[in-house]
NUFIMI-681403 format. One record per residue (C-alpha): residue in three letters; residue number from 1; y, z, x. Coordinates in Angstrom, 1 decimal, padded with zeros to 4 digits. Layout:
<rs>
r type=ALA seq=NUM Y=Y Z=Z X=X
...
</rs>
This chain:
<rs>
r type=UNK seq=1 Y=041.8 Z=101.5 X=035.8
r type=UNK seq=2 Y=039.8 Z=099.5 X=038.4
r type=UNK seq=3 Y=037.5 Z=101.0 X=040.9
r type=UNK seq=4 Y=040.1 Z=100.2 X=043.6
r type=UNK seq=5 Y=042.4 Z=103.0 X=042.5
r type=UNK seq=6 Y=041.6 Z=106.7 X=042.5
r type=UNK seq=7 Y=045.0 Z=107.8 X=041.2
r type=UNK seq=8 Y=047.3 Z=106.0 X=038.7
r type=UNK seq=9 Y=050.4 Z=107.4 X=037.0
r type=UNK seq=10 Y=052.5 Z=105.6 X=034.4
r type=UNK seq=11 Y=056.1 Z=106.7 X=033.7
r type=UNK seq=12 Y=055.4 Z=110.2 X=034.8
r type=UNK seq=13 Y=058.1 Z=112.7 X=033.7
r type=UNK seq=14 Y=058.3 Z=116.5 X=034.0
r type=UNK seq=15 Y=061.2 Z=118.5 X=032.7
r type=UNK seq=16 Y=061.8 Z=122.3 X=032.7
r type=UNK seq=17 Y=064.1 Z=124.5 X=030.7
r type=UNK seq=18 Y=064.3 Z=122.3 X=027.7
r type=UNK seq=19 Y=065.2 Z=119.2 X=029.7
r type=UNK seq=20 Y=067.9 Z=120.9 X=031.8
r type=UNK seq=21 Y=065.8 Z=120.5 X=035.0
r type=UNK seq=22 Y=064.4 Z=117.0 X=035.6
r type=UNK seq=23 Y=061.8 Z=117.6 X=038.3
r type=UNK seq=24 Y=060.0 Z=114.2 X=038.0
r type=UNK seq=25 Y=061.8 Z=111.2 X=036.5
r type=UNK seq=26 Y=059.4 Z=108.3 X=035.8
r type=UNK seq=27 Y=056.9 Z=108.1 X=038.6
r type=UNK seq=28 Y=054.6 Z=105.0 X=038.7
r type=UNK seq=29 Y=052.0 Z=105.4 X=041.4
r type=UNK seq=30 Y=048.7 Z=103.9 X=042.4
r type=UNK seq=31 Y=046.7 Z=105.4 X=045.2
r type=UNK seq=32 Y=043.8 Z=103.2 X=046.6
r type=UNK seq=33 Y=040.3 Z=104.5 X=047.2
r type=UNK seq=34 Y=039.8 Z=105.4 X=050.9
r type=UNK seq=35 Y=043.5 Z=105.7 X=052.0
r type=UNK seq=36 Y=045.9 Z=108.4 X=053.1
r type=UNK seq=37 Y=048.9 Z=108.3 X=050.8
r type=UNK seq=38 Y=051.9 Z=110.6 X=051.8
r type=UNK seq=39 Y=054.7 Z=111.7 X=049.5
r type=UNK seq=40 Y=057.6 Z=112.3 X=051.8
r type=UNK seq=41 Y=060.9 Z=113.9 X=050.8
r type=UNK seq=42 Y=063.1 Z=116.9 X=051.2
r type=UNK seq=43 Y=062.3 Z=120.2 X=049.5
r type=UNK seq=44 Y=063.1 Z=120.0 X=045.8
r type=UNK seq=45 Y=062.5 Z=116.3 X=045.6
r type=UNK seq=46 Y=059.6 Z=116.6 X=043.1
r type=UNK seq=47 Y=056.6 Z=116.1 X=045.5
r type=UNK seq=48 Y=054.8 Z=119.4 X=044.6
r type=UNK seq=49 Y=055.4 Z=119.0 X=040.9
r type=UNK seq=50 Y=053.9 Z=115.5 X=041.0
r type=UNK seq=51 Y=050.8 Z=116.6 X=042.8
r type=UNK seq=52 Y=050.4 Z=119.5 X=040.4
r type=UNK seq=53 Y=050.4 Z=117.1 X=037.5
r type=UNK seq=54 Y=047.9 Z=114.8 X=039.2
r type=UNK seq=55 Y=045.6 Z=117.8 X=039.8
r type=UNK seq=56 Y=045.9 Z=118.9 X=036.2
r type=UNK seq=57 Y=047.6 Z=122.2 X=037.0
r type=UNK seq=58 Y=050.7 Z=121.1 X=035.1
r type=UNK seq=59 Y=051.0 Z=119.1 X=031.9
r type=UNK seq=60 Y=053.6 Z=116.2 X=032.1
r type=UNK seq=61 Y=056.5 Z=116.1 X=029.7
r type=UNK seq=62 Y=055.6 Z=112.5 X=029.1
r type=UNK seq=63 Y=053.7 Z=109.7 X=030.8
r type=UNK seq=64 Y=050.1 Z=109.2 X=031.7
r type=UNK seq=65 Y=047.8 Z=110.2 X=034.6
r type=UNK seq=66 Y=044.4 Z=108.9 X=035.5
r type=UNK seq=67 Y=042.3 Z=110.3 X=038.3
r type=UNK seq=68 Y=038.9 Z=108.7 X=039.1
r type=UNK seq=69 Y=039.2 Z=106.9 X=035.8
r type=UNK seq=70 Y=039.7 Z=110.0 X=033.7
r type=UNK seq=71 Y=042.8 Z=111.3 X=031.9
r type=UNK seq=72 Y=044.5 Z=114.3 X=033.3
r type=UNK seq=73 Y=044.8 Z=117.1 X=032.2
r type=UNK seq=74 Y=042.6 Z=116.3 X=029.2
r type=UNK seq=75 Y=039.5 Z=115.7 X=031.3
r type=UNK seq=76 Y=040.3 Z=118.1 X=034.1
r type=UNK seq=77 Y=037.0 Z=120.0 X=033.8
r type=UNK seq=78 Y=035.0 Z=116.8 X=034.4
r type=UNK seq=79 Y=037.0 Z=116.2 X=037.5
r type=UNK seq=80 Y=037.0 Z=119.6 X=039.1
r type=UNK seq=81 Y=034.0 Z=119.1 X=041.3
r type=UNK seq=82 Y=035.4 Z=115.8 X=042.6
r type=UNK seq=83 Y=038.8 Z=117.1 X=043.7
r type=UNK seq=84 Y=039.7 Z=119.4 X=046.5
r type=UNK seq=85 Y=043.1 Z=121.1 X=046.4
r type=UNK seq=86 Y=044.9 Z=122.9 X=049.3
r type=UNK seq=87 Y=048.2 Z=124.1 X=047.7
r type=UNK seq=88 Y=051.4 Z=124.9 X=049.5
r type=UNK seq=89 Y=050.8 Z=128.6 X=049.2
r type=UNK seq=90 Y=047.7 Z=129.8 X=051.0
r type=UNK seq=91 Y=044.8 Z=129.8 X=048.5
r type=UNK seq=92 Y=042.8 Z=132.5 X=050.2
r type=UNK seq=93 Y=041.9 Z=136.1 X=049.4
r type=UNK seq=94 Y=043.6 Z=138.4 X=051.9
r type=UNK seq=95 Y=041.0 Z=141.1 X=051.6
r type=UNK seq=96 Y=038.1 Z=138.8 X=052.3
r type=UNK seq=97 Y=036.9 Z=137.5 X=055.6
r type=UNK seq=98 Y=037.1 Z=133.8 X=056.5
r type=UNK seq=99 Y=033.4 Z=133.3 X=055.8
r type=UNK seq=100 Y=033.7 Z=135.3 X=052.5
r type=UNK seq=101 Y=036.5 Z=133.1 X=051.3
r type=UNK seq=102 Y=034.6 Z=129.9 X=052.1
r type=UNK seq=103 Y=031.4 Z=131.4 X=050.5
r type=UNK seq=104 Y=033.4 Z=132.4 X=047.3
r type=UNK seq=105 Y=034.7 Z=128.8 X=046.8
r type=UNK seq=106 Y=031.3 Z=127.4 X=047.5
r type=UNK seq=107 Y=029.8 Z=129.6 X=044.7
r type=UNK seq=108 Y=032.7 Z=128.7 X=042.4
r type=UNK seq=109 Y=031.8 Z=125.0 X=042.8
r type=UNK seq=110 Y=028.1 Z=125.7 X=042.1
r type=UNK seq=111 Y=026.7 Z=125.0 X=045.6
r type=UNK seq=112 Y=023.3 Z=126.3 X=046.4
r type=UNK seq=113 Y=023.0 Z=128.9 X=049.2
r type=UNK seq=114 Y=021.6 Z=126.3 X=051.6
r type=UNK seq=115 Y=024.3 Z=123.7 X=050.7
r type=UNK seq=116 Y=027.1 Z=126.3 X=051.1
r type=UNK seq=117 Y=025.8 Z=127.5 X=054.4
r type=UNK seq=118 Y=025.3 Z=124.0 X=055.8
r type=UNK seq=119 Y=028.7 Z=122.8 X=054.6
r type=UNK seq=120 Y=030.4 Z=126.1 X=055.5
r type=UNK seq=121 Y=029.1 Z=126.1 X=059.1
r type=UNK seq=122 Y=030.2 Z=122.5 X=059.5
r type=UNK seq=123 Y=033.7 Z=123.3 X=058.3
r type=UNK seq=124 Y=034.0 Z=126.4 X=060.6
r type=UNK seq=125 Y=033.1 Z=124.1 X=063.5
r type=UNK seq=126 Y=035.4 Z=121.2 X=062.6
r type=UNK seq=127 Y=038.4 Z=123.4 X=061.8
r type=UNK seq=128 Y=037.8 Z=125.6 X=064.9
r type=UNK seq=129 Y=037.3 Z=128.8 X=062.8
r type=UNK seq=130 Y=034.0 Z=129.9 X=064.4
r type=UNK seq=131 Y=035.5 Z=132.9 X=066.3
r type=UNK seq=132 Y=037.4 Z=134.0 X=063.2
r type=UNK seq=133 Y=034.6 Z=133.9 X=060.6
r type=UNK seq=134 Y=034.6 Z=137.7 X=060.2
r type=UNK seq=135 Y=038.3 Z=138.2 X=060.4
r type=UNK seq=136 Y=040.0 Z=139.5 X=057.2
r type=UNK seq=137 Y=042.6 Z=137.0 X=055.7
r type=UNK seq=138 Y=045.6 Z=139.3 X=056.0
r type=UNK seq=139 Y=044.9 Z=139.5 X=059.8
r type=UNK seq=140 Y=045.1 Z=135.7 X=060.3
r type=UNK seq=141 Y=048.1 Z=133.8 X=061.6
r type=UNK seq=142 Y=049.8 Z=131.3 X=059.3
r type=UNK seq=143 Y=048.0 Z=128.4 X=061.0
r type=UNK seq=144 Y=044.7 Z=130.0 X=060.7
r type=UNK seq=145 Y=045.3 Z=130.7 X=057.0
r type=UNK seq=146 Y=046.1 Z=127.1 X=056.5
r type=UNK seq=147 Y=042.8 Z=126.1 X=058.2
r type=UNK seq=148 Y=040.8 Z=128.5 X=055.9
r type=UNK seq=149 Y=042.7 Z=127.1 X=052.8
r type=UNK seq=150 Y=041.7 Z=123.6 X=053.8
r type=UNK seq=151 Y=038.1 Z=124.7 X=054.4
r type=UNK seq=152 Y=037.9 Z=126.2 X=050.9
r type=UNK seq=153 Y=039.3 Z=122.9 X=049.5
r type=UNK seq=154 Y=036.6 Z=120.9 X=051.2
r type=UNK seq=155 Y=033.6 Z=123.1 X=050.8
r type=UNK seq=156 Y=032.2 Z=121.0 X=047.8
r type=UNK seq=157 Y=032.7 Z=117.7 X=049.6
r type=UNK seq=158 Y=035.2 Z=116.2 X=047.1
r type=UNK seq=159 Y=036.1 Z=112.5 X=046.7
r type=UNK seq=160 Y=039.8 Z=113.1 X=046.4
r type=UNK seq=161 Y=041.7 Z=115.7 X=048.4
r type=UNK seq=162 Y=045.2 Z=116.9 X=047.6
r type=UNK seq=163 Y=047.1 Z=118.5 X=050.4
r type=UNK seq=164 Y=050.5 Z=120.0 X=049.4
r type=UNK seq=165 Y=052.6 Z=120.6 X=052.5
r type=UNK seq=166 Y=049.4 Z=121.0 X=054.6
r type=UNK seq=167 Y=051.2 Z=121.3 X=057.9
r type=UNK seq=168 Y=054.1 Z=123.6 X=056.9
r type=UNK seq=169 Y=054.5 Z=126.5 X=059.2
r type=UNK seq=170 Y=052.1 Z=125.2 X=061.9
r type=UNK seq=171 Y=052.9 Z=124.2 X=065.5
r type=UNK seq=172 Y=053.1 Z=120.6 X=066.6
r type=UNK seq=173 Y=049.6 Z=120.7 X=068.3
r type=UNK seq=174 Y=047.9 Z=122.0 X=065.2
r type=UNK seq=175 Y=049.9 Z=119.5 X=063.1
r type=UNK seq=176 Y=048.5 Z=116.6 X=065.2
r type=UNK seq=177 Y=045.0 Z=118.0 X=064.9
r type=UNK seq=178 Y=045.3 Z=118.2 X=061.2
r type=UNK seq=179 Y=046.3 Z=114.6 X=061.0
r type=UNK seq=180 Y=043.5 Z=113.5 X=063.2
r type=UNK seq=181 Y=041.2 Z=115.4 X=060.8
r type=UNK seq=182 Y=042.7 Z=113.7 X=057.8
r type=UNK seq=183 Y=042.0 Z=110.3 X=059.3
r type=UNK seq=184 Y=038.4 Z=111.3 X=059.9
r type=UNK seq=185 Y=038.1 Z=112.3 X=056.3
r type=UNK seq=186 Y=039.5 Z=109.0 X=055.2
r type=UNK seq=187 Y=037.2 Z=107.1 X=057.5
r type=UNK seq=188 Y=034.3 Z=108.9 X=055.9
r type=UNK seq=189 Y=035.3 Z=107.5 X=052.5
r type=UNK seq=190 Y=037.6 Z=110.2 X=051.2
r type=UNK seq=191 Y=041.0 Z=109.5 X=049.5
r type=UNK seq=192 Y=043.8 Z=111.8 X=050.5
r type=UNK seq=193 Y=047.2 Z=112.5 X=048.9
r type=UNK seq=194 Y=049.4 Z=114.6 X=051.0
r type=UNK seq=195 Y=053.0 Z=115.8 X=050.6
r type=UNK seq=196 Y=055.4 Z=116.6 X=053.5
r type=UNK seq=197 Y=059.1 Z=117.1 X=054.2
r type=UNK seq=198 Y=058.4 Z=116.4 X=057.9
r type=UNK seq=199 Y=059.5 Z=112.7 X=058.2
r type=UNK seq=200 Y=057.7 Z=111.8 X=061.4
r type=UNK seq=201 Y=054.4 Z=112.6 X=059.7
r type=UNK seq=202 Y=054.8 Z=109.7 X=057.4
r type=UNK seq=203 Y=054.0 Z=107.2 X=060.1
r type=UNK seq=204 Y=050.5 Z=108.6 X=060.4
r type=UNK seq=205 Y=049.7 Z=107.8 X=056.7
r type=UNK seq=206 Y=048.4 Z=104.4 X=055.5
r type=UNK seq=207 Y=051.0 Z=104.2 X=052.8
r type=UNK seq=208 Y=054.0 Z=106.4 X=051.9
r type=UNK seq=209 Y=056.1 Z=107.1 X=048.9
r type=UNK seq=210 Y=059.7 Z=108.4 X=049.6
r type=UNK seq=211 Y=060.9 Z=110.8 X=046.9
r type=UNK seq=212 Y=064.3 Z=112.0 X=046.1
r type=UNK seq=213 Y=065.5 Z=113.9 X=043.0
r type=UNK seq=214 Y=062.3 Z=113.3 X=041.1
r type=UNK seq=215 Y=062.3 Z=109.5 X=041.8
r type=UNK seq=216 Y=060.0 Z=107.4 X=043.9
r type=UNK seq=217 Y=062.8 Z=105.5 X=045.8
r type=UNK seq=218 Y=060.6 Z=103.4 X=048.1
r type=UNK seq=219 Y=056.9 Z=102.7 X=048.8
r type=UNK seq=220 Y=054.8 Z=100.8 X=051.3
r type=UNK seq=221 Y=053.1 Z=101.0 X=054.6
r type=UNK seq=222 Y=055.2 Z=102.6 X=057.4
r type=UNK seq=223 Y=055.4 Z=099.3 X=059.3
r type=UNK seq=224 Y=056.4 Z=097.4 X=056.1
r type=UNK seq=225 Y=059.2 Z=099.8 X=055.3
r type=UNK seq=226 Y=060.6 Z=100.0 X=058.9
r type=UNK seq=227 Y=060.7 Z=096.2 X=059.1
r type=UNK seq=228 Y=062.2 Z=095.8 X=055.6
r type=UNK seq=229 Y=065.1 Z=098.2 X=056.2
r type=UNK seq=230 Y=065.6 Z=097.5 X=059.9
r type=UNK seq=231 Y=065.3 Z=101.1 X=061.1
r type=UNK seq=232 Y=063.4 Z=102.7 X=064.0
r type=UNK seq=233 Y=061.7 Z=105.6 X=062.2
r type=UNK seq=234 Y=061.0 Z=107.1 X=058.8
r type=UNK seq=235 Y=063.8 Z=109.7 X=059.1
r type=UNK seq=236 Y=066.4 Z=107.0 X=059.6
r type=UNK seq=237 Y=064.9 Z=105.2 X=056.6
r type=UNK seq=238 Y=065.1 Z=108.2 X=054.4
r type=UNK seq=239 Y=068.7 Z=108.9 X=055.3
r type=UNK seq=240 Y=069.6 Z=105.3 X=054.7
r type=UNK seq=241 Y=068.0 Z=105.2 X=051.3
r type=UNK seq=242 Y=069.6 Z=108.6 X=050.4
r type=UNK seq=243 Y=073.1 Z=107.3 X=051.1
r type=UNK seq=244 Y=073.4 Z=109.4 X=054.3
r type=UNK seq=245 Y=072.6 Z=112.7 X=052.4
r type=UNK seq=246 Y=069.3 Z=114.3 X=053.4
r type=UNK seq=247 Y=069.7 Z=117.7 X=051.8
r type=UNK seq=248 Y=067.4 Z=117.1 X=048.8
r type=UNK seq=249 Y=069.8 Z=118.7 X=046.4
</rs>
């Protein structure tokens, strides 16, 4: 692996139920340092499984994964402080306040009290959580829970950030804010891998990979792909490449 790439996969495969369910079927992926790469596809296309393998949560059936030059999941512990993960399901404790959740993850990553407070206060401000800092998790709206989950993923200032369906269940205004925030993270030198089934989000990424039935069916910058296939938007592109069927089954 060269320093140019933060993520590399080689013939990545993941089967369940003794091979009856083929969730990922030979993904070859390279994500460059300092870019936003978006996996786009319908629900069930293999996006979340792929990101779980990259993060070391799942072990592939076959194939290789390297993250920041280290093999996953073999060297996952060495990488834990360099990766931030915001999973599709809210990764917050419902009986803790917003600040207590952020504080918990700060301690988990070994931050000193001063580091945690400085970083935590910054994230509260950036994610507009100041007024909710003492609110218990179960009392938060879906959008607020998503913000807290992102704050917890970023508390240790990771190099690589994995957002699985980061904008699911949030309104269009908050979705636009999230993408502006992702771009600011990228501009500060972070690398971001995000998954989404919302096709118009793809045009906000630097590069996209369109997934269907466990396969990476097309890849490139939004402009390159629209030009190549003669379509007006990513949704049209996805439908065209899917043979007119966009149900993900």
